[in-house]
N, C-alpha and C positions, 0 to 999 in steps of 0.2 A: 123684600128681595128685589122687586122691581125698581124701587128707589136707588138701591145700591148699584144696579146696572146702569141706570140713567146717570147717576153721579159719576160712575166710572167712565162712561162714554163721554160725558162733558169734560171730565178731566183729561182723558186722552186726546180729545180733540184740541183742547187749549194747549196741552203740552206739545203736540205735534206742531201746532201753529207757532208756538213760541220758539221751539228749538229748531224748526225748519227755516226760520228767517236768518239770513246771513248778510251782513252789511259789508262784506269785503268787496273789493273791486271798485266800481264807480259809486262814489259817495261823497259826502261833504268833506271827508278827510283825504281827498285826492292829493292835497298839498302836503300831507305828512309822508307820502310815499317817496322813499329816496331811490333815485335812479342812479345806477352804477356809472362809473367813469369809462367803462368799455363794455363791449358786447351787449348793447342795449337792444332789448327785444321789442319789436313792433307790438306784438300781442300783449305783452306784460306791462309795458310802460307807455308807449306812445299812443296806442288806440285808446286807452282809458283817459288819457289827457284830452285827446280830440272829442271823445264821447262827452265828457263832463264839461269841458271848457269851450268847445267850438260847435258841437252838433246838438247838444242838449237844450240850447237856447234858441233852436230853430233857425240858425244863421247858415251854417254850412252842412246841413243835412241833405239827404238825397232829393227832397222835394224843393226846398228853398234855394239851395246852391248860391248863396250870396257870393258875388264876385266870380260866378261860374265855378265855385269850388265846393266839392262834395268830400267831407272828411269822414264819412261813415264807413269807408272801406279803404284798404291799402291801395287798391287799384284807383279809386277815385282821388285819394290824396296825391298819388304820384303820376297821375295822368298828364300833368303839365310840368315839363322840366323847368319852366321859369319860376313856378311856385316851389317846388322841391327839386333841387339839382343834386342828384346823388353824387356823394363825394365832395361836393362844393357848398358847404353851408353859407359861406359869405355871398354866394350868388343866388341864394334861395330866398324868394319874396316872403316865404313863411317866416324865415328867421328875421328878416327885416320887420315883419309886422309884429311878431311877438316881442321884439326888442324895441320897437318904435323908432327904427333907424332908417337911414336913406330915404327920408320923406315919406315913409309909410305911416299910416295911423296905427297906433298901438292897438293890438288885438290880443284877447278880447278887450273892448273898451273899458276904461277904469270906471265909467258910469253905468256899466251894464249889470246884469244879474249875477254875473260870476266875476271873480277877481282875476286880474292878469296873472299870467304864468309866473311861478317862482323862479329864482335864479337856477335852482337845481333842475327844474322842468325845461328851462331854455337850454341849459348845457346838455341835458339828456337828448333833446331834439337835435342839437348841434352834433353830438356824438353819433346819433342814429343816422343823420344825413352823411356825416363824414365817413361812416362805416358802409355806405352805399344805399341807405334807405331801404333796407331789405325787409321782405315780408316774413319776418321770423317771429 
């Protein structure tokens, strides 16, 4: 009887461990998430991109702040209107960087630990900025 209880406890523990793990959200499949062409949610689409592509590599996190840019929060991301100009994606240095335009270095760098943004992610960022870069 004691062995049965021990085996049951072990089985329960590993079952909970296995089924409690959830790989949604920030993961290596961030590039598979399709951002809609309107009503782009910061929390649902933009912050996960920032987390995986920009802050996870210790570049634009709250401690390192490369280029004085902290992308860990909406407030940090939108604190400088030259980086993100609500309503004006073509005036936003963030767009220049992710597209590698206007003399900006491509971010994230193609030689770094994460891949550059996909076309859909760039369009999603553009749409979010066009829609006012809201904290939605």
